[in-house]
C-alpha positions as CSV (number, residue, x, y, z in Angstrom):
1,M,29.9,-22.2,-13.0
2,A,29.4,-25.6,-11.3
3,K,31.0,-28.6,-13.0
4,L,28.5,-30.8,-14.9
5,A,28.0,-34.1,-13.1
6,L,28.0,-37.0,-15.6
7,N,25.5,-39.2,-13.9
8,K,21.8,-40.3,-14.3
9,S,20.6,-37.7,-11.8
10,S,22.2,-34.9,-13.7
11,L,20.8,-36.3,-17.0
12,A,17.2,-36.3,-15.5
13,R,17.7,-32.8,-14.2
14,E,19.0,-31.4,-17.5
15,S,16.3,-33.2,-19.5
16,A,13.6,-31.7,-17.2
17,Q,15.1,-28.3,-17.6
18,L,15.3,-28.6,-21.4
19,A,11.6,-29.6,-21.5
20,E,10.7,-26.6,-19.3
21,F,12.7,-24.2,-21.6
22,R,11.0,-25.6,-24.7
23,R,7.5,-25.2,-23.0
24,F,8.2,-21.7,-22.0
25,L,9.7,-20.4,-25.2
26,P,6.5,-20.4,-27.3
27,S,4.6,-18.3,-24.7
28,L,7.6,-15.9,-24.6
29,E,7.5,-15.6,-28.3
30,L,3.8,-15.0,-28.3
31,K,4.3,-12.3,-25.7
32,R,6.8,-10.7,-28.0
33,L,4.5,-10.8,-31.0
34,Q,1.7,-9.2,-28.9
35,V,4.0,-6.4,-27.8
36,M,5.3,-5.9,-31.4
37,A,1.7,-5.6,-32.7
38,E,0.7,-3.1,-30.0
39,R,3.9,-1.1,-30.6
40,A,3.0,-0.9,-34.3
41,K,-0.5,0.2,-33.4
42,A,0.9,2.8,-31.0
43,R,3.2,4.2,-33.7
44,D,0.2,4.6,-36.0
45,V,-1.8,6.3,-33.3
46,I,1.1,8.8,-32.7
47,R,1.2,9.6,-36.4
48,E,-2.5,10.1,-36.6
49,L,-2.6,12.3,-33.5
50,D,0.4,14.4,-34.8
51,A,-1.3,14.9,-38.1
52,T,-4.6,15.8,-36.5
53,Y,-2.9,18.2,-34.1
54,E,-1.0,20.0,-36.9
55,R,-4.1,20.1,-39.1
56,R,-6.4,21.5,-36.4
57,F,-3.7,24.0,-35.3
58,A,-3.4,25.3,-38.8
59,E,-7.2,25.4,-39.3
60,I,-7.8,27.2,-36.0
61,G,-5.1,29.7,-36.9
62,D,-6.5,30.3,-40.4
63,S,-10.0,30.7,-39.1
64,L,-8.9,33.2,-36.4
65,P,-6.3,35.5,-37.9
66,M,-7.2,37.9,-35.2
67,L,-5.1,35.9,-32.8
68,A,-2.2,38.0,-34.0
69,N,-3.7,40.9,-32.1
70,D,-1.3,41.5,-29.2
71,H,-3.7,43.8,-27.5
72,I,-6.0,41.0,-26.5
73,R,-4.5,38.8,-23.7
74,L,-5.2,35.1,-24.5
75,D,-2.7,33.5,-22.1
76,G,-4.2,31.5,-19.2
77,L,-7.6,31.3,-20.8
78,V,-7.6,27.5,-20.6
79,T,-6.0,25.5,-17.8
80,I,-5.9,21.8,-17.1
81,E,-8.0,21.1,-14.0
82,K,-7.9,17.3,-13.9
83,V,-6.5,14.4,-16.0
84,E,-7.7,10.9,-15.3
85,R,-5.1,8.2,-16.2
86,G,-5.6,4.5,-16.1
87,E,-3.5,1.4,-16.8
88,Q,-3.6,-1.4,-19.3
89,N,-1.7,-4.6,-18.6
90,L,-0.4,-6.1,-21.9
91,S,1.4,-9.4,-21.3
92,G,3.0,-8.1,-18.2
93,T,3.8,-4.6,-19.6
94,V,1.8,-1.9,-17.8
95,L,0.8,0.8,-20.2
96,P,-0.9,4.2,-19.4
97,T,-4.3,5.1,-20.7
98,L,-5.9,8.5,-20.9
99,G,-9.3,8.9,-19.3
100,A,-11.5,12.0,-18.8
101,V,-9.8,15.4,-19.1
102,T,-11.3,18.3,-17.3
103,L,-10.3,21.8,-18.6
104,A,-11.1,25.0,-16.8
105,E,-11.8,28.3,-18.5
106,T,-10.4,31.4,-16.8
107,P,-13.4,33.8,-16.5
108,Y,-13.2,36.8,-18.8
109,P,-15.6,39.6,-19.6
110,R,-17.3,38.5,-22.8
111,Q,-18.8,41.9,-23.5
112,A,-15.4,43.6,-23.1
113,N,-13.6,41.2,-25.5
114,P,-14.1,40.5,-29.2
115,H,-16.5,37.8,-30.4
116,W,-13.6,35.7,-31.6
117,V,-12.3,35.0,-28.1
118,D,-15.0,32.4,-27.6
119,P,-14.0,30.2,-30.5
120,T,-10.4,30.7,-29.5
121,V,-11.1,29.2,-26.1
122,A,-12.9,26.2,-27.8
123,G,-9.9,25.8,-30.1
124,L,-7.4,25.9,-27.3
125,K,-9.4,23.2,-25.4
126,E,-9.3,20.9,-28.4
127,L,-5.6,21.4,-28.9
128,V,-4.8,20.8,-25.2
129,E,-6.8,17.5,-25.3
130,L,-4.9,16.5,-28.4
131,H,-1.6,17.4,-26.8
132,L,-2.4,15.2,-23.8
133,Q,-3.4,12.3,-26.0
134,R,-0.1,12.6,-27.9
135,E,1.8,12.6,-24.6
136,V,0.2,9.4,-23.5
137,A,0.6,7.8,-26.9
138,R,4.3,8.5,-26.9
139,E,4.7,7.2,-23.4
140,R,2.9,4.0,-24.4
141,Y,5.2,3.7,-27.5
142,D,8.4,4.2,-25.4
143,L,7.3,1.6,-22.9
144,L,6.5,-0.9,-25.6
145,I,9.9,-0.4,-27.3
146,K,11.6,-1.2,-24.0
147,A,9.3,-4.2,-23.3
148,E,10.0,-5.6,-26.8
149,A,13.8,-5.2,-26.2
150,V,13.6,-7.0,-22.9
151,I,11.4,-9.9,-24.3
152,S,13.7,-10.2,-27.3
153,R,16.7,-10.6,-25.1
154,R,14.9,-13.3,-23.2
155,V,13.9,-15.1,-26.4
156,N,17.5,-15.0,-27.6
157,L,18.7,-16.2,-24.2
158,F,16.5,-19.3,-24.5
159,E,17.1,-19.9,-28.2
160,K,20.8,-19.3,-28.4
161,V,22.1,-20.1,-24.9
162,L,19.9,-22.1,-22.5
163,I,18.4,-24.6,-24.9
164,P,21.6,-25.3,-26.9
165,Q,23.6,-25.6,-23.6
166,A,21.1,-28.0,-22.2
167,D,21.2,-30.1,-25.4
168,R,25.0,-30.2,-25.2
169,N,24.9,-31.2,-21.6
170,I,22.5,-34.0,-22.2
171,K,24.6,-35.3,-25.1
172,K,27.7,-35.1,-23.0
173,I,26.1,-37.0,-20.1
174,R,24.7,-39.7,-22.4
175,M,28.0,-40.2,-24.0
176,A,29.7,-40.5,-20.6
177,L,27.1,-42.9,-19.3
178,A,27.4,-45.0,-22.5
179,D,31.2,-45.1,-22.1
180,A,30.8,-46.0,-18.5
181,E,28.4,-48.8,-19.4
182,R,30.8,-50.2,-22.0
183,D,33.7,-50.0,-19.5
184,A,31.6,-51.9,-17.0
185,V,30.7,-54.6,-19.5
186,V,34.4,-54.9,-20.5
187,R,35.5,-55.1,-16.8
188,A,32.8,-57.7,-16.1
189,K,34.0,-59.9,-19.1
190,I,37.6,-59.5,-18.0
191,S,36.7,-60.4,-14.4
192,K,34.7,-63.4,-15.6
193,R,37.6,-64.6,-17.7
194,K,40.0,-64.2,-14.8
195,T,37.6,-66.1,-12.5
196,A,37.2,-68.9,-15.0
197,A,41.0,-69.1,-15.5
198,R,41.6,-69.3,-11.7
199,A,38.9,-72.0,-11.5
200,A,40.7,-73.9,-14.2
201,E,44.0,-73.5,-12.5
202,D,42.5,-74.7,-9.2
203,R,41.1,-77.8,-11.0
204,M,44.4,-78.5,-12.6
205,A,46.2,-78.3,-9.2
206,E,43.8,-80.8,-7.8
207,L,44.7,-83.4,-10.4
């Protein structure tokens, strides 16, 4: 760490830096509050989606007890064909968003299968979309947790390190400058007295 220069240039530099820190801190704190609010919202979305998924899973299972029939192959009936994802920039944090989801049905002979296969396919589609929504919601939540931690560290750095250090530096420089100014005044007075004494001695020598 460079040694602190105790002069007026250093005082001006430290004062400007302190002012910049104090201007930047409120915007950083606002960013943290925005991320915290979005994180709380994301947590609520996850809870809601989890509850919806579990409820619909149970409802579909209850309405289609025939799913336990091992003789009817249901695997591969629904596949994910395309998932559109976007981005949301929240105070510098890039969050994923879920767009349109395209699901494909594997062709199956409807006349050769029981009537309940059709509602099963519809139920599977609904559950797959809910599952994708949950995945994106959890991804958003994880990113917001990390962003909040990073911003909190920066806020603490400004509040507990940079601003206090700049304050201490300014006080130290001001004290040093005040001491130097007092020393200069004292030296000037001493020099003035010595000059006056020499002048008096010269006048006495002339007599």
